[in-house]
Every structure is written in structure tokens, then in C-alpha cells.
N, C-alpha and C positions, 0 to 999 in steps of 0.2 A: 774489303777495305776497312780496316779498323778505324782509321781517321774519319772516313765517311760516316760510319755508324756513330762515332762520338759526336760529330757535328750535328747530326739529326737528333740525337737524344739529349744533348746538353746545350747546344747553341740555338738551334731552331726553336726550342721550347721556351726560351727566356722571353718574358712578356714584351720587352721592347723590340726584340728581334721578330717575334711572331706578329706583332702589330705592323712592323715595317713590311714584312713579307706578305701581309694580307692584301697589299696593293698590287701584287704581281700575279701573273699566270704562271704557276710553277711547272716546269718540265724537267723530268729526270731522264737522262740519257745514259744507259748502262754501257760500259765499254770493256768490261773485264770478262765477258762470256765468250764461248767458242762459237756461238750462233751467228748467222749472217748479219742480224740487226746490230749486235754488239760490235762486230767488226766494222760495220758501216759507221757506227757512232764514233768509234776510235779514229777512223780515217777522217771523219768530219772535224773532230777535235784537233787532230794533227794539222790539217790543212788550214783551219780557221784560226787556231791559236798557237800553232807551232809547239805543241806539247801534248803528251798523253798522260801526264800526271793526274792522279786523283787523290782527294777530291779537287775539283776545279769548278768554279762558279762564274757565270757570265750573265750580264744583264743586256738584253737586246731591246731596242725600241720597236714600235709597230712595223717599221720597214726592215727589221732584222739587222739593223746596224748595231755594232757593239758599243754600248755605252760605258761599261766598266767590266773588269774581270778581277777575280780573286783566287789565287792558287793556294791549295793546301789547307791545313788545319790552323785554327787560331783559338786561343782560350781568352782572348781579349774581346769582349762583347762590343766595346766602343769602336774598336777597329772594324769589326764586321758590320756594325750598324752604319758606320760612315760609308762603307762600300754600298750598302743597300740604299742609302739616302741619295747617292749619286744617280740612281735610277728614277728618282722622283723629281729631279731638277729639270726645269723646262729647257729645251734646246736654246743655245745662244745664237739666235738667228743673225744678229749683226756680225758676229765673228765668222760665221759660215759664209756670209755674203762677201766678206773681205778676203777669204781664202784660208787654208788650213794653218798657215804660219803667221797669221796676223797677230800683232800685239806682243811679239817676243823678239829679242835682239838676234839679228842674223846679218852678217856682213860679207862683203866680197873679199877676195884675196888681197885687194888693195886697201881695205879698211873702210870702204864706203858702205852705206846702208844698202842691203841687197834689195833689189826691186822684186817684190813678191807678186806683181801684177801678172807675171807669166803663169802663176798657179791658179788664177781665177778663171772660172768658167769652163774648165776642162779637167779631165782626170790627171792625177799627179802621182808619181812614184818617188818617194823621198827615202834616200838611203843614208843612215847615220854610220859613219866609218871613222877609221883612224889609220895613220901611216904605219903604226906598229901592229896592227890587227891582221894576222895572216888570212883568216877567212874573208876579211874585207877585200884584200888584194885579189883573192881568188875569184871574187864576184865582179871585178871591174870589167872583164870581157863581156859578161852577160849584160851589164848595164850599158856598155857601149853599143852592143847589138840592139838592145831595146830602144835606145835613144834614136838610132837610125830608123828602126821600124816604126816608131811612134811619132816621128817628126810631123808636127802640125796637128796631131790628134790627142797627144798627151805630153806631159812634161816629166822628164827624169832629172832629179836634182840630188847631188851628193853633198852631204853636210859633214865636214870634218869636225871631229870632237877632240882634236889634238890640243892640249893645253898650250903648246908653243905657238899655235896659230899659223899664219902665213909663212913664218920663218922656216918651218919644217915642211909645210905642205907644198910650197912652190918647187923646191928641189925634188921632192917625191914625184910630182906630176911630170917632171922631165923624164923620169925613168918608167913611170906607169901612167901614160896619158889617159885622161878621162875626156871623152868627146862631149860629154854632157856638162851643164853648168855645175860649178863647185862653189860652195859657200862655207863660211866659218860659223860653227855653232856657238852656243853659250850655255851657262849653267841653267838659266831660266828655261831655255828651250829643252834641255835634257830633263828638267823636272816636269815640264808640261807633258812630255810624251813618255815619261818614265824610262828614259834611256840609261840603263845601268851597265849592261854588257853589250859588246859590239860583235858583229853588225846588227842593226835593227832596220828593217825596211817596212815602210808604211805605204799603203795604197789608199788614195783618196778619190772619191767620185767627183763628178763635175760640180757638185754643190759644195764641195769642200768637206764632206763627211768621211771620216776614216772607216773603211770597210774591211781592211785586212791588216794584220800585223805579223811579221815574220822576224823571229829572233834567231841569230846564228846564220851560218851559211845556208842559202836557199837555192835549190836547183832551178835551173833556167825554165824548165817546163812548168814548175809550180808558179813561178812569177808570171809567166805568160798567161796561164789560165786565170790567175787572179786579175790581171789587167784586162783580159778579154771581157770579163764580166762587167766592167765599168765603162767600156768604150761605147 
């Protein structure tokens, strides 16, 4: 991996980057070999981060929760330093206590403030979608099934990122019923969770910590396995 070698030789050696990385325990997981260990590492990257691209950097806290991730090569040291500094920031305990969606605009289809209390104290599956997104539509039966299976033990929530809002979502739901709660997203919400391409599915544990992120269409078995770990 040429980009991997460039980062190690030219980015990691910069004084400010080296100083920031000194506070971490570095772990290198090779994914491009034909041996069983490399294959296992690639499967881990795919299941945990929904990508096999390299280089790929992730910061985990002591409980192995993902704090931040950074894909690919960058020649901007300030950009990479900002990523590393996220790992040194203390956890926002009050926000966790209030639930994963605390502090960002989220509304019901009728325009009222969405009650996020249902996301407190138990695992949550949050799916960002849109009416024009074909993979999102393909995932609806899976989330309907999960909603039925998880009733009482976890919450499934669909957040529409359609710019037209309820005007387009309500007619869509008549053709594609969602049995789980549906809310309307916002730009601050998209920025907080870095939602750029759809669908994006996030798994939160009962403490409100994000433990999994899936981008693009995700198989039912993969979602079930991720949810099983936080129940």
C-alpha cells in the first residue's frame, strides 16, 4: 500500500503528529496478506467499519468503542492532528446520559419535537434514510423485522434525511410502511454523525455509546449480529 507507507514515513514523523500519537497504544492490523490473520483483520474492518480500504485509522477507547475514524491518505497535517486530538477529548458524560440524539434538532412527521426518551437506557438502532435512496428502501423489511423482534429490549428508529420533509415522507410511508418510529432529520444531525451518503445505520448500546456504524445496504444477518452484542 503506497499510501500507507507515505503516511508512516511523512505524516507520522512530523513532530506535532508524533507528539499526539505518543498518547496512544498503536496497533497495526495488516489486511492485504493471504494468511489467515490478514483475512481475519480484513473481516474485522469490514464488519466494524463497513470498508476494506487502506490505509484506515480508528481510535478506540479502553472499552473498544470507536471514538473517531479517518480513511485514506492526507497531506494536511492539521487535518490528521484534529483527528488524533479527538482521541484525547474526555467523554461527554452528560450527553451520553441523555441519549445518543440529545442536543440536535429532530422532529416528528407532524413537526413537533421528537421525544428522545425512548432511546435512553436501552440499545438503539438508528437508520438514516431517504425516499429516493434505493438501498434504503431495500432495508425497510429488515428493520420492520428487527422492530418486531426487539420490541421492549431495544429501539429501532428511522430518520428521514429528505430535504422536503414530511411533505414527501408521509406519502412514501403509505406505499412502504415502516412499523418502527420515523422522524425527520436535520443538517446539524447529519453533521454530528457525518451522514453524507445513505443509508447509514448506527448501533448504540444502552449507555448511548455508538458501537457500530454501517454505510450502504447492510445484510440482515450483519445487523442482527451487531445488535446481539449490545443486548
